[in-house]
C-alpha positions, 0 to 999 in steps of 0.5 A, a space after each residue: 965620871 960622876 959628872 957624866 952620870 949626873 949629866 945622863 941623869 939630867 938628860 933622862 930627867 929632861 927627857 922624862 919631863 919632856 915626854 910628860 909635858 907632851 902627854 899633857 899637851 896631847 891630853 889638853 888638845 884632846 879635851 879641847 877638841 871634845 869640848 869644841 864638839 860638845 859646844 858645836 852640838 849644843 849650838 846646833 840643837 839650840 839653833 832654830 831649824 830653818 826648814 821647819 820655820 820656812 812656812 812662817 817666814 814665807 807668810 811673814 815676808 808676803 805680808 811685809 811685801 803687800 802694798 797698803 791697798 792690798 792690805 786694805 782690801 784683805 782686812 774686811 774679808 779677814 774680819 768677816 772670816 774671823 766673825 764667822 769663826 767666832 760665831 761658830 765657836 760661840 754657838 758650840 759653847 752656848 750649846 754645851 752650856 745649855 746641855 750642862 744646865 739641863 744635866 744640872 737641873 735633872 740631877 738637882 730636881 730628879 726627886 722633886 714632884 712637879 705639879 701638872 700646871 708647872 709641867 704644862 708651863 715647862 713644855 711651852 
């Protein structure tokens, strides 16, 4: 009888160990699945959005597909446009610079008395 009891205990222990191992296996599987989902989400967030970059891609592919002659024909026009844009920006910058100079002079010399001769010279 003692042998049977021992066998039953051994069987119970084996069943308990098996259930415990099964629980651990299921828990590990769930953790693994959650980890995989987090990785997929992170990869998706890190991946460039192709829809947003499609315009850049189209422009780049058009440029690559242009023949050498088309490129040579476009370069002078692009240079002219670039010069016009720069001239516009430079004009605005110079105007701002002159306005700043005027403000500085007005602030620095607001209390200085100017002779009639210097006033006439300044008007010219």
